[in-house]
N, C-alpha and C positions, 0 to 999 in steps of 0.2 A: 945939333943939325942931324946927327945920327939918329936921335929919338924922333924927331919930327917925321923923318922918311919912313919910318916903320909904321905910323898910325893909319895911314890909308890903306896899307896891304892888310894890316890886322882888321881892319873894319870890312874889307872885302871878303876875307875869309870868314868872319862871323855871319855876314849875309848869305853866303853860299850854304853854310851849314843850317841855317833856318829854313831855307828853301827845301833842302833835301829832306829835313824832318816833316815838312808840311806833305810832301809827296807820299812819305811813309805812312802818315796818319790816314791820308786819304784811302790808300789801297787797302789798309787794314780794316776800315768801315764797310768796304764793298766785299771782301771774301769771308765775312762772317767771323774773323778771328778776335773780334772786340768782345768785350763781356756783355752778357744778355741784359736786356733793359726792361723794366716792369712798365707795362701799359694798363691803364685803368680801363674799366668797361666790362661788357659780357660778351664772351668768345661765341662766334657762331658756330654751326655744325662743320664738321671736317668736310672737304670735298675730295673727289678723285680727279683724275685727270679728265679735264673737259668740263669742269665745274659741277658735275653732279654730286649730290651728297653721298658720302662714303657709307658703307654698311656698318652698322653698329650692333653690338651684343648686349642685350637687355639686362643680362644677370651674369657675372662672372661665374656663378655655380652651374648655369645651364652648360656650359661647354667644358666644365672641369669634372672628370670622373669622381665620383663620391662627393660632389658639392652639395650644397643645400638643396638645389632644385630638384634632385633625384628623390629625396626623401619628403618632398611635398606632394608627390603624386599620390592620387588614391590608391590604396592596397586592396588586393582581394586575395582570397585564400579559402583554406578550409578550416574549420574548428577541430577542436579535438574529437568531435564526434565524427569527423569525417564526411559530413555531408556536401561538401563543396560549394556551400551557399555563402560561407564567409560570415554567417550569423548563426546564433542558437535561439532555441525557443525558452530560454530561461530556466533550463534544466542543465546548466553546466556544460552545454554543447553537445550533449547526448540526445539522440533521436531514436526512432523506432519504438514499437509497442514492447512493453515489458511482458514476459511470458505469464500467463495466468494458469498454466497447467498445474493440477493437483499433485503434490509430492507425497511420497509414501508416508512421511511423518505427519501429515496433515489428515490422513485418513483412517478410519476403522473398518474393519472387515468383518463380514459374517456370511454364513451359508444358510439360505433360506430353506423353506419346506420343500420336499420332493413334490412334483406335480407329474406322476407318470402317465403314459399314454401310448398305446399302439406298441408295446414291447419296449419303451424307451423310459429311461430315468432321466428326469429334468430338474435340476437344482439352479436356483438363482444365487449367483455370487455378487454379494451387495458390498458397495463402498460408500461410507457416509464421510462428509465432510465435518471434521471435528475441530477444524481451525476457526479463527476469527475473520477470515477473509474469504471472498467469493472465488472459486477456482473451477477448472474445467477438466473433463475426462474426454478423451477421443479415441475410438478404435478398441482393439481387443486387450484383455487382461492376459497376463501369464499365469500358468497354473501348474502345480505338481504334487502328486500324493507322495506321501513320506511316511516312513515307519518311526518307531519311538527313538530310534537313533539318527534320524534325519536323512536316511538314505531314500532316494527317489524310487518310487515303485511304478514300474511300467514306462513307456515312452512319453515324450511330451505330447499334450494334447494338440490337436489339429484345428485349423480355424473353419468354421462354417461360412459360407458366402454371405455377404452382407454389404451394405453401404454405411461406413462409418459417419457419424455426425458428432458435433461437439455437443457435449452435455454440460450445461451450467450449473454449478452447485454452490448455493449460498450456504453459510454456515448452518449445519443440521440437516441439509438435504442429502439425498442418496440416488445412486445410480446403479443399475444392476446389469450383469451379462450372464448369459445362460451357460451351464455345464451339462453336457448331455451325453450319454452313453447307452448301449443296448443292455438290457436286463442280462446278466451273466447266466441266469438259469435257463434262458431262452437260447442264447448264442453259444452257450457251453465254452465260453472262453476261460482261459486261465485266470484265476482271481487272487486277490490279497486283501487284507483288511488293513488298511492304512490308519494311522493315529492323527494324523493331520493332513491339512491342505495348505500349500504355500500359494499364495496370491500375489501377483505383481502388477501394480497400476501400469497403464499405457506410458511408455517412454521412460519408466523408471527402471533403476537396477536393483533397489531394495524391496524385500517382499514382507508381506504381513502373514502371519500363520494363525491358522484357526484350527480348532479340534474337528475331526471327522467322525461322526457318530451315525453315519448312514448305512454302515455295513460294508460288505465286500464290493469291490470295484474291479473291473476288466484289467488285466496287466499284460496279457499275452495271447497268442492264438486267434482263431477266426473272430472277427467283430469285436476286436478288443480296443478299437480307437475310441477316444474320449474327444469331444468337440466342444468349443467355445464360439460364443456368439459375440458381436459388438455390444457396447455399452448402450443402455437406454435409460431414461429418466425414471426414477421411482425405485421400488424394492422387489418388483417382480412377483409380489403376492397376488 
C-alpha cells in the first residue's frame, strides 16, 4: 500500500519538471543564446536602420595605409635628368644640349702675317680645329707675350669693341682674331722682344704657345696697349 501511494506523487513531479524544461528551452531560442544555425541561399546587402542599404568599402586596401590601392595609383616625378616630366628621351634621362665648344686640346695655334696700316701692326691669331669633331668658338681669345723663361712681358691685352658671334669649325677649318698695337717706333713706347705668344681659346684655361718672330712689341709707356678682336671665320689672310 505504501508503494502504490507514492506513484501518483512521483508522476506529478516528473510532469512538472518537463513543463519547466519546456519553458527554459523556449526562452533560450528567443534571446539568441542558442547555437547559430546555417541557412542555405544567397545573402542580400546589409541595410541600415530604416531599410536603406548600408555603405560598403570596395577594397580593404583603399582604407588601409600602405595597402595595395595606394601603389596602384599612377606615379609621376622626375627622371635622373631632373626634367620634371617623368620621362626621358632615350638618353638615360639626361636632357639639354651637349657643349660644342672647342677645347684647347682640339686646336692648333698660329700667328699670321702682319698687315700694317696707319701706324698700326695687325696680326691674325689663327686657331684651327685639329680634332675629328665639329666644334665652336665664340668671343675673344686670351693672349700674353712671354720671354724665353716664360715670364709675361707687358700687361694683358685689352679688348676692342665688337659683337661676338659663334664660329663653327668642322675638322680642319680655322677662325682668327686680330692682335693690334701701335708701331713702337712711332709711339715711342717701351719695348721688349718676346720669344713666344700664349694664346688661350675662349672659355678655356689651358693655352697654346707659338713662337713670336715679328720683333719688338710695346710693353710700357705711352700707347703701349695691345688690343684683341673677336673671332671670325677664316685665317685673316
